[in-house]
C-alpha positions in Angstrom: 0.0 0.1 0.1 1.1 3.5 -1.1 0.0 6.4 0.3 -2.8 8.8 -2.1 -1.3 11.5 -3.8 -2.5 14.4 -1.6 -4.5 17.5 -2.5 -5.1 20.7 -0.2 -8.1 21.9 1.8 -9.8 25.0 3.6 -9.4 27.9 5.0 -12.4 28.6 7.0 -10.7 26.0 9.8 -8.5 29.0 10.6 -9.7 30.9 13.4 -9.3 27.5 15.5 -5.8 26.5 14.4 -4.3 27.4 18.0 -7.1 25.0 19.6 -7.0 21.9 17.1 -3.1 22.1 17.3 -3.9 20.4 21.0 -5.2 17.5 18.9 -1.3 17.0 17.3 1.0 17.0 20.3 -1.6 17.1 23.4 0.5 19.2 25.7 3.8 16.6 25.8 7.0 17.7 27.5 4.9 21.0 28.7 6.8 20.9 32.1 10.6 20.6 30.4 13.6 20.8 32.4 13.1 24.5 33.2 14.5 27.6 31.9 13.3 30.2 29.5 11.6 29.5 26.5 13.0 30.6 23.2 9.2 32.2 21.9 9.6 35.8 21.8 6.5 36.4 20.0 2.9 38.5 21.1 0.7 37.2 22.9 -1.0 36.3 19.8 -0.5 37.6 16.2 -3.0 36.2 13.2 -2.0 37.1 9.4 -4.2 35.7 6.9 -3.7 36.1 3.6 -7.7 36.3 2.1 -10.0 34.5 0.0 -8.8 36.3 -2.8 -5.1 35.9 -2.4 -6.4 32.4 -2.6 -7.7 32.7 -5.8 -4.7 34.2 -7.1 -2.6 31.6 -5.8 -0.4 29.5 -8.4 -0.3 26.6 -6.0 -3.3 24.6 -4.1 -6.1 24.1 -6.6 -8.2 21.8 -4.3 -7.9 24.3 -1.6 -9.5 27.2 -4.0 -11.9 24.8 -5.3 -12.6 23.8 -1.8 -13.0 27.3 -0.5 -15.3 28.8 -3.3 -18.4 25.9 -2.2 -21.9 26.9 -0.7 -21.2 24.8 1.7 -17.6 26.8 2.7 -19.7 30.0 3.2 -22.2 28.6 5.2 -19.5 27.2 7.5 -18.0 30.7 7.7 -21.5 32.0 8.4 -22.0 29.0 11.4 -18.2 30.0 12.7 -19.3 34.0 12.9 -22.2 33.8 14.2 -20.8 31.5 16.7 -17.9 33.5 17.7 -20.0 36.8 17.9 -22.7 35.1 20.6 -19.6 34.3 22.7 -18.4 37.6 22.8 -21.1 38.2 25.4 -19.5 35.3 27.6 -15.9 36.7 27.0 -16.8 40.5 28.1 -19.4 40.1 30.0 -17.4 40.9 33.9 -16.3 44.4 32.0 -19.7 45.2 30.7 -22.6 46.8 32.6 -25.6 45.2 33.8 -28.4 44.7 30.6 -25.6 44.4 27.9 -27.6 43.6 24.7 -26.6 40.4 22.6 -23.9 41.2 20.4 -24.5 38.6 17.6 -26.0 41.2 15.1 -23.5 43.3 15.3 -20.5 41.5 15.4 -21.1 37.9 13.2 -21.0 40.1 9.8 -17.8 41.1 11.1 -16.3 38.1 11.7 -17.6 36.9 8.7 -15.3 39.4 7.2 -12.2 38.4 8.8 -12.9 34.7 7.3 -13.0 36.2 3.9 -10.7 39.2 3.7 -6.7 39.5 4.7 -6.9 40.2 8.1 -4.1 41.0 10.8 -4.9 40.8 14.4 -2.4 41.1 17.0 -2.4 40.9 21.1 0.4 42.2 23.3 0.8 41.9 27.1 -0.5 40.5 29.8 -3.9 38.8 30.4 -5.7 41.9 32.0 -4.2 44.2 30.7 -3.9 43.4 26.7 -3.9 45.7 23.9 -5.4 44.2 20.9 -5.0 45.7 17.5 -7.1 44.4 13.9 -6.4 45.5 10.5 -8.7 44.3 7.8 -9.0 45.1 4.3 -12.3 45.7 3.2 -14.5 47.2 0.0 -16.0 51.0 0.8 -19.3 49.0 1.6 -18.0 46.7 4.3 -15.9 49.7 6.1 -18.4 51.5 6.3 -20.3 48.6 8.1 -17.8 47.7 10.4 -18.4 51.5 11.2 -22.0 51.6 12.0 -22.3 48.2 13.7 -19.1 49.0 16.3 -20.3 52.4 16.8 -24.4 51.0 17.2 -22.6 48.1 19.7 -21.0 51.4 21.8 -24.6 52.2 22.4 -26.0 48.5 22.9 -23.3 47.7 25.4 -23.6 51.6 27.0 -20.0 51.8 26.6 -20.3 55.9 26.0 -21.0 58.3 23.2 -17.9 57.7 20.1 -16.3 61.1 19.4 -14.6 62.0 16.2 -10.6 61.2 16.6 -7.4 61.4 14.0 -4.0 59.7 13.6 -1.3 59.8 11.4 -3.4 61.2 8.8 -6.0 58.9 9.5 -10.0 59.6 10.6 -11.8 57.9 12.5 -13.8 57.5 16.1 -13.1 56.2 19.8 -14.9 55.8 22.9 -13.2 55.8 26.6 -14.9 55.0 29.8 -13.3 54.3 33.3 -12.6 50.9 33.3 -9.8 49.0 31.5 -9.8 47.9 28.8 -11.0 51.9 28.3 -10.1 52.6 24.9 -11.7 51.6 21.8 -10.3 53.3 18.4 -11.4 53.0 14.5 -9.9 54.4 11.4 -9.8 53.9 7.8 -6.5 54.6 5.8 -7.4 53.7 2.3 -8.7 49.9 1.6 -8.2 49.4 5.3 -10.0 49.3 8.6 -7.7 49.6 11.4 -9.0 49.0 14.7 -7.2 49.1 18.5 -8.3 48.5 21.8 -6.5 48.7 25.5 -5.8 50.8 28.4 -5.2 54.9 28.2 -2.7 55.1 25.1 -2.3 52.3 22.1 0.8 52.0 20.7 -0.2 49.0 17.9 -2.8 51.3 15.9 -0.5 54.1 15.5 2.6 52.3 13.9 0.0 50.2 11.3 -1.1 53.8 10.6 2.1 54.9 9.9 3.0 52.1 7.7 -0.4 52.6 5.9 0.5 56.1 5.2 3.7 55.6 3.8 2.8 52.2 1.5 -1.0 52.2 1.1 -1.1 48.9 3.8 -0.6 48.6 7.5 1.9 45.5 7.0 4.0 43.7 4.9 1.9 41.1 2.4 2.8 37.4 3.4 5.4 36.0 1.0 4.4 32.8 -0.2 2.6 31.9 2.8 -1.9 31.7 3.1 -1.4 32.4 6.8 1.0 33.1 9.4 0.5 32.8 13.0 2.1 32.9 17.1 1.0 32.3 20.5 1.6 32.1 23.8 -0.3 29.6 24.2 0.2 28.9 28.1 -0.4 32.7 29.0 -3.7 32.2 26.9 -5.0 29.3 28.9 -6.4 32.0 31.5 -8.6 33.1 29.0 -9.7 30.3 26.7 -11.0 27.6 29.3 -10.3 25.0 26.4 -6.4 25.4 26.4 -6.4 24.3 29.9 -7.0 20.8 28.9 -4.1 20.8 26.0 -1.5 22.4 27.8 0.6 23.5 24.9 3.9 25.5 24.7 4.4 29.0 23.1 3.7 27.9 19.3 4.0 29.5 15.7 2.4 28.4 12.7 2.8 28.7 8.9 0.7 27.3 6.3 2.0 27.2 2.7 1.1 26.0 -1.0 3.1 23.1 -2.7 2.0 22.1 -5.8 -1.7 20.7 -5.2 -0.9 20.2 -1.4 -0.8 22.4 1.5 1.9 22.2 3.7 1.7 23.2 7.6 4.6 24.2 9.6 4.2 24.5 13.4 7.1 25.2 15.7 6.7 24.5 19.4 9.0 26.3 21.9 9.5 24.9 25.6 11.2 26.7 28.4 13.9 23.9 28.6 15.6 21.1 27.3 13.1 18.6 25.8 13.3 15.3 28.6 12.7 12.5 26.1 15.4 9.9 25.2 15.5 7.9 21.6 14.3 4.2 21.8 14.7 2.0 19.0 11.1 1.7 17.5 9.3 -1.6 17.7 6.5 -1.6 15.5 3.9 -4.5 16.5 4.2 -5.6 12.3 2.3 -8.7 13.0 -0.9 -7.3 13.9 -1.0 -4.4 11.3 -3.1 -5.6 8.0 -4.3 -4.3 4.7 -6.2 -2.7 3.7 -5.0 0.2 6.3 -6.8 3.8 6.0 -4.3 5.1 8.8 -1.0 4.3 10.8 0.3 6.4 13.9 3.5 5.9 15.8 4.2 7.8 18.7 7.8 8.2 21.0 7.8 8.9 24.4 3.9 7.9 25.2 4.3 8.2 28.6 4.9 11.7 28.7 1.7 12.8 27.2 -0.4 9.7 28.6 0.3 11.4 32.2 -1.4 14.3 31.2 -4.8 13.4 30.1 -7.4 13.3 32.7 -8.1 10.7 34.4 -5.2 8.2 33.1 -3.3 8.7 36.5 -6.3 7.2 38.2 -6.2 3.9 36.0 -3.2 2.6 38.7 -0.8 1.7 35.9 3.1 1.2 37.9 4.4 2.5 34.9 3.0 4.1 31.6 3.3 2.7 27.8 6.4 4.3 26.4 5.7 4.0 22.7 1.8 3.7 21.1 0.7 2.7 17.6 -2.6 2.9 16.5 -3.9 1.9 12.7 -7.3 1.5 11.1 -8.7 -1.0 8.4 -11.2 0.4 5.6 -14.7 -0.4 6.9 -17.9 1.3 6.8 -17.4 1.1 10.8 -14.5 2.9 12.7 -12.2 -0.2 13.1 -9.4 1.3 15.1 -6.9 -0.7 17.2 -4.2 0.6 19.3 -0.6 -1.0 20.7 1.0 0.5 23.8 4.0 -1.1 24.4 4.7 -1.7 28.1 7.2 -4.0 30.1 4.0 -6.1 32.0 1.2 -6.0 30.3 -0.3 -9.0 32.1 -0.1 -7.1 35.5 -1.3 -3.9 33.9 -4.6 -5.7 32.3 -5.3 -7.2 35.8 -4.9 -3.4 37.2 -7.2 -2.4 34.4 -10.0 -5.0 35.4 -10.3 -3.1 38.6 -9.2 0.6 37.5 -11.3 0.9 34.0 -15.0 0.6 35.4 -14.2 3.3 38.2 -12.4 5.1 35.3 -15.4 4.8 32.9 -18.2 5.6 35.6 -16.7 9.0 36.4 -15.5 9.9 32.7 -18.7 8.9 31.5 -21.4 8.7 34.0 -24.4 7.1 32.8 -23.1 4.6 30.9 -24.8 1.0 29.5 -22.8 -2.1 29.4 -20.9 -4.2 31.8 -17.1 -4.5 31.9 -16.1 -8.4 32.2 -12.3 -10.3 32.9 -11.6 -12.9 30.9 -8.7 -13.9 32.7 -7.2 -16.8 30.9 -7.2 -14.7 27.7 -5.9 -11.5 30.1 -8.3 -10.0 28.1 -11.3 -7.0 29.6 -13.9 -6.5 27.6 -16.8 -4.0 27.6 -19.8 -5.5 26.8 -23.4 -4.5 26.2 -22.7 -1.8 24.0 -24.6 -1.9 20.8 -22.4 -1.7 17.5 -19.0 -1.8 19.3 -17.5 -4.3 21.7 -14.4 -2.5 23.2 -11.5 -4.3 24.5 -8.2 -4.0 26.0 -5.8 -7.1 26.3 -2.2 -8.5 26.8 -0.4 -8.8 23.6 3.2 -10.4 21.8 4.6 -8.4 18.9 7.8 -9.5 17.0 10.8 -10.5 18.6 9.0 -10.7 22.1 7.7 -7.5 22.4 4.9 -6.6 24.7 2.1 -4.7 24.4 -1.5 -3.8 25.5 -3.8 -3.7 22.5 -7.3 -2.7 22.3 -9.9 -1.4 20.0 -13.9 -0.9 19.2 -14.0 -4.2 17.9 -12.0 -7.8 17.9 -9.3 -7.8 15.2 -10.6 -8.6 11.8 -9.8 -12.2 9.8 -6.0 -11.8 9.1 -5.0 -10.7 5.9 -1.8 -9.3 4.0 0.2 -7.7 6.2 1.3 -3.7 5.9 4.2 -3.6 4.1 7.6 -2.5 5.4 7.7 0.7 2.9 4.9 2.0 5.3 7.1 1.1 8.8 10.1 2.6 7.0 8.7 6.0 7.1 9.0 5.5 10.9 11.9 2.9 12.3 15.0 4.5 10.9 14.4 7.8 12.0 16.1 8.7 15.8 14.7 12.4 16.1 11.2 11.6 15.0 8.5 11.4 18.1 4.9 11.5 16.1 4.0 9.9 12.8 0.8 9.8 11.4 -0.5 8.8 7.8 -4.4 8.5 7.0 -6.7 8.5 4.2 -8.7 11.9 5.4 -11.8 11.0 3.3 -12.5 7.3 5.0 -10.9 8.4 8.4 -13.3 11.7 8.3 -16.0 8.9 8.3 -14.5 7.2 10.9 -14.5 10.0 13.1 -17.8 11.2 12.2 -19.0 7.8 14.0 -17.1 8.6 17.5 -19.8 11.1 18.9 -22.8 9.4 18.4 -21.3 6.2 19.9 -20.4 8.0 22.7 -23.6 9.2 23.2 -25.2 5.7 22.8 -22.7 4.4 25.3 -24.0 7.0 27.9 -27.3 7.1 27.0 -27.5 10.9 25.3 -29.4 12.0 22.5 -28.1 11.9 19.3 -25.9 14.4 18.0 -27.4 16.9 15.6 -26.5 16.5 12.4 -28.2 19.9 10.2 -25.7 22.2 11.0 -23.4 23.9 8.8 -20.3 22.0 9.9 -22.1 18.8 9.4 -22.8 19.7 6.0 -19.4 21.0 5.1 -18.1 17.6 6.3 -20.6 15.4 4.1 -20.0 17.6 1.0 -15.5 18.0 1.7 -14.9 14.5 3.0 -15.0 12.6 -0.3 -13.0 15.2 -1.9 -10.1 14.4 0.9 -7.1 12.3 -0.1 -3.3 11.4 2.1 -2.4 13.5 5.0 0.9 12.8 6.6 1.6 14.6 10.1 5.5 14.3 11.6 6.9 15.7 14.2 10.5 16.2 15.2 13.0 17.7 17.1 14.6 20.3 15.4 16.6 21.9 18.6 17.0 21.2 22.4 14.2 23.1 23.1 12.1 23.1 19.9 9.6 20.5 18.0 8.7 21.0 14.3 5.0 19.5 13.2 5.0 19.3 9.6 1.9 18.3 7.7 1.0 17.6 4.1 -2.2 17.4 3.6 -5.7 18.9 2.4 -7.3 21.2 4.6 -4.4 21.3 7.1 -6.5 19.0 9.5 -7.0 15.2 9.6 -10.1 13.7 9.8 -10.4 13.4 13.6 -9.4 17.1 13.9 -12.0 18.5 11.4 -15.0 16.3 13.0 -14.1 17.8 16.4 -14.0 21.0 15.4 -17.2 20.8 14.0 -18.6 19.0 17.3 -16.8 22.0 18.9 -18.9 24.4 16.7 -22.0 22.3 17.3 -21.1 22.3 21.6 -23.5 23.8 23.4 -20.7 25.0 25.6 -19.2 26.5 23.0 -16.4 27.9 23.1 -15.6 26.5 26.5 -16.0 22.7 25.8 -17.4 20.4 23.5 -20.3 19.4 25.5 -22.0 15.6 24.5 -25.8 16.2 24.1 -28.1 16.0 27.2 -29.3 12.7 28.8 -32.2 10.6 27.3 -33.3 10.2 30.4 -33.4 12.5 33.6 -31.7 10.6 36.3 -29.9 6.9 36.2 -28.1 5.5 38.9 -24.3 6.8 38.1 -22.5 4.1 36.6 -19.8 4.7 39.1 -22.3 3.2 41.9 -22.6 -0.2 39.5 -18.5 -0.2 39.0 -17.4 -1.7 42.3 -16.1 -4.4 40.9 -16.5 -7.0 37.8 -16.7 -10.5 37.3 -13.9 -12.7 36.4 -15.2 -14.5 33.1 -12.6 -17.3 32.2 -13.6 -18.1 28.1 -11.4 -20.3 26.0 -7.9 -20.4 25.6 -5.4 -17.6 25.1 -4.6 -17.0 21.9 -1.2 -17.5 20.1 -0.6 -13.4 20.5 -1.4 -14.0 24.5 0.9 -14.1 26.8 -0.1 -16.5 29.7 -1.0 -14.9 32.9 
């Protein structure tokens, strides 16, 4: 099996790239060995080339096709509405009582930010932030910005705007008593420039000076479709979702490469990254065609320990390598293998701790856990459509693993080709490798939340949102996505991705679930329970039966 030729993707997901980056590394090595981070950038910087620049680009033909689809415009509308509605939550403590819903005022402006060339920069510590926004707009849209923001000042009872000029540009400003106490709006040629902060703003004058000299407030992107930087640790206090993904400061670029989109993310750590290469031990005897994905991870113990609830499983030692793969099927046949010294004792421990963990993490779940002792296997039975299992297994040269999946392994076919594993097993600076056929993986990913809702007796997620419609149309257009994370310096990791949209199928599905969540933007909330009350699963999970069943298979170490 050779990876299929890949094609690029869609810019409407750009506004959440800092959040979806969490799925790429999940906070690995956040607390490295101390010291000062090599990152010297702002709290947040964002420069998007805009829809027109994408249309003019000579690369990324599929990207341009997807950008122009009606479902993409509808997705931009959902994103704009959701972020505009969330603004009231974000600013609630800084607004007077009775402040109006800003959605009608802000949604059209955010939609422009998702289409036009736009620049956003935020500097300063949380609580004393200065923000500047510059967006290129035709005159009629610039007038809408002025009108909507002027009216929002009244709806939020922030004060009466007054005329002001700066660096030859005319505009207006609003001052109030509490910080952030100054909002400024200017038009300079084809650009609208906004500033928000405390007392005297410094970013806006610089942008207006540059616009007066060159008709642009900043230089155009040179070959990139997007450039961004973020001090993600500092942003955790402001963006609740980031608290679950403790990423270090990062900068990002999107570049067109032939028909593909190349993503580059540099992660800057405060000290030497505490990992040591171990020879890859891929369970090649378990991975069969037809594959739709393959993932390999070094230093898995570093990031597994940061996932909520993992420590409560009580394992003496966490796995040091992780592998995952899926096979072509209408149902999400995903399998995993965790390299661990003593899988037999680990499974015995999981037989006790998994029910308690599931009861806490998935309150109200259906089904029961069963320990098949002579197969060294724990099964979660009684769930429709799936049959999750974890067991002890033996790989090549006696390597030992905890393996698991939503279904039993399918009948053995042809082993995956050595060329696939050759992308991984000779590289000593590689921490993470992932290949997938995104058109199939997005279908698998879309099944996971409904399956979780069924397992926890919740209503099924809605399927008629703009993001769901976008996935249905765009999914079949996607092909290969390849992601690699390598160490490029003692304090730096580099993520490089060749893709279609900049995101994997799983990330796209999770982004859709985030947009559709009732708790947006704070978390991905599952649908409400089907019944008002049930006995919590934690109360039913004090112990699970040990059920000897059959003889251990060839891959199962004896207890």
